[in-house]
N, C-alpha and C positions, 0 to 999 in steps of 0.2 A: 928751890925758889924761896926767898925770904919773904915773910909776911909781916905786916904791921897790924896792930889793933886800932880800929876806928869805931868810936861809939857815937851813935845817933839817937835822937829821941823824936818820937812822933809828936806833933803839935797838938794832936787830939788825944785826950786821955780816956775817952769813953770807948775803949776797945773791948772786944770779946775777952772773956776770962783767960783763954789760952794764948792770947797775943800780948806780948810785952810792949809797953810804951817806950822803953829804952832798951837798946840792944847793942852788943859789941860784935863786930864782924872782923874776922882775920882775913886779910886780903893782901896781895902783892902791891896794890896801888889804891889810891883814894877813889879813883873812878870805878874800880872793880868793887870796892866796898859800897859805894853808892848803888851800884847795880844789885848787889846782894841785899841791900836795904829795900830796894824796889821789889825784888823777888819776894821778900818777907812780908812787906806791908801793902804792896800795891799790885799784887797779882802778876809780877814778873814782866811788866812792860819794859821794852828796851829803852834805856836812857840814851838819848842822842845829844843832850845839852843840859846845862844847869845854869841857874842864876842865883847869886847870893846877894841879899839886900843888906842894908846898913845895920840891921838888927841880928844878923847871923842866920836868917832863915834861908834854907837851901830849897829852891824850887827845882824839882826834877821834871824834865821835859822829854817828850818823844816827838819825833819828826811827824809833821802832818803830811798827808798824802800829797806828793808833788812839790813839797816845800824845799827850798834851798836856803842855806845860811842859818843864822841864829834863830832860836825860838822853837815853837812847836806847841803841841798839846800838853797841858799840865797833867803830870802823873800824880803828883802829891808834893807835900812839903815836909821837911825835916829840920832839925837843928842839931848842930854838933854838941856833944855833951862833954 
């Protein structure tokens, strides 16, 4: 399986010393790289949707109970680096 490097940065820089604010993930797809980022920075919540705004901020979302379609609960935000 071929992988690609995807680098993301946390928008918050006041992280614990052992947590990087920028990190590269090797993954077979962009979506899997985002899930790896969620695993690293946000406790592994399953990403079911994303939203990218005009400034390049990626909002990771998880499905709310009983929810159908786009949206959900916000897991956290990242930026592509």
